[in-house]
Structures are given as structure tokens and as C-alpha cells.
Phi, psi and omega in degrees: 000138176297155181299125180242152174244140182281127177240123184274167182274159177292344183295334180309321180297319178296321182291321178299320177296316181291322178302329181288348181264347188254162178280168183301316178299319179294322180296318178295318180297316181296313178303318178295323173298318177299316179292319180294331180297334183245009182303332179297335180292333177272315185297328178307317184270328187231064187298338184261356181277119184261002184298325178288319176301314180297324179293316182292322176296319179300321180299314177296319179297320182297322182293341180266356182077021181260006184210137177279155180302321181303318179287324177296321179298320178301316181295324177298315180300321178294317177295322177289328175296318175305316181299318181290345185268002177233145175271347182284118186294323179293318178292317180298320179291323173301317179295319175295328177296317178296321178293318177293325178299309178291334177291340180299334176299323180286313182214123183301337181296343179289340184304314181297327178290324173301313181294321182292319179295327177295320179288326179291329175300315179293316183301313180294319181291332186252024177054041173061032177291118185296329177295319177298316177298315181293324179296319179297316179296324178295315178302315181298320180295311179301316177299319177298314178298323178295334185272354179304000000 
């Protein structure tokens, strides 16, 4: 594939504005949902690798007070390691989305990065189809609004 550049949708600005209005726990849950939404792009290639599932699960456990930030960060490191171990950009972006999602437990600002990596995963998987990218952002925005 020729070198492509990722161009994000205008909806990202609305998402960033909405993220400033929600609490930390909701940001983590939303970021985990964004990562889970693109998990299949990783699982297609690595069906037995559970690191991304564990990262998303860790994010959910943190929101329930059942996991410390230190343990959440370990799960994030594992997801990012999974990203580095593949040359497939869609899979790597899905792994980074999971890593950023659980990193949101440490800092709420990671939530937007989880969503952007999720959109990048779609972009790489769908040959940079602008409609697919826009649809993913629309889904993310709608999901965020539902969580208010």
C-alpha cells in the first residue's frame, strides 16, 4: 500500500469538548469501549493473545475500585508491547488503543488518545476510507453522549 496519512474527522473536537465535561471514571469506561470496538482488528491476527482483553478488563476493574493505578499501568505496558510486536498497522493501532484506554486510569487525558488509535485502526483496516473513519468517530461521540 502506498504511504497514507491519517486525517481525522471534525467530530474529534466535539469529543474533546465533551470529555472536559465528564468525570474520570466515565472517561476510562468510554476509552475502554473505544478500544473494545476495534479489538477484532488485533484478534483476527492474534486470536490467542489476551493482552488487549486484559488491558480493557483492567480499565473496567479500575473504575470499580478493584485495581490500583500501578496495576493498570502494567496492563497498559503489555498492550503497548503487543503493538510493537506486529507490523500490521490496524492491529498495532488497536493494541495502542487498548494501552491508552487503560492508561486513562492514570491520566484522564489518555482517553482521547485511545479513541484516536481506535480510529486509526479502522483507517488502516479500511484502506483509509474517509467514510469508515467518520463512522467510527460518530460511534465514539454517540457512545460518549450516552454515558453522560
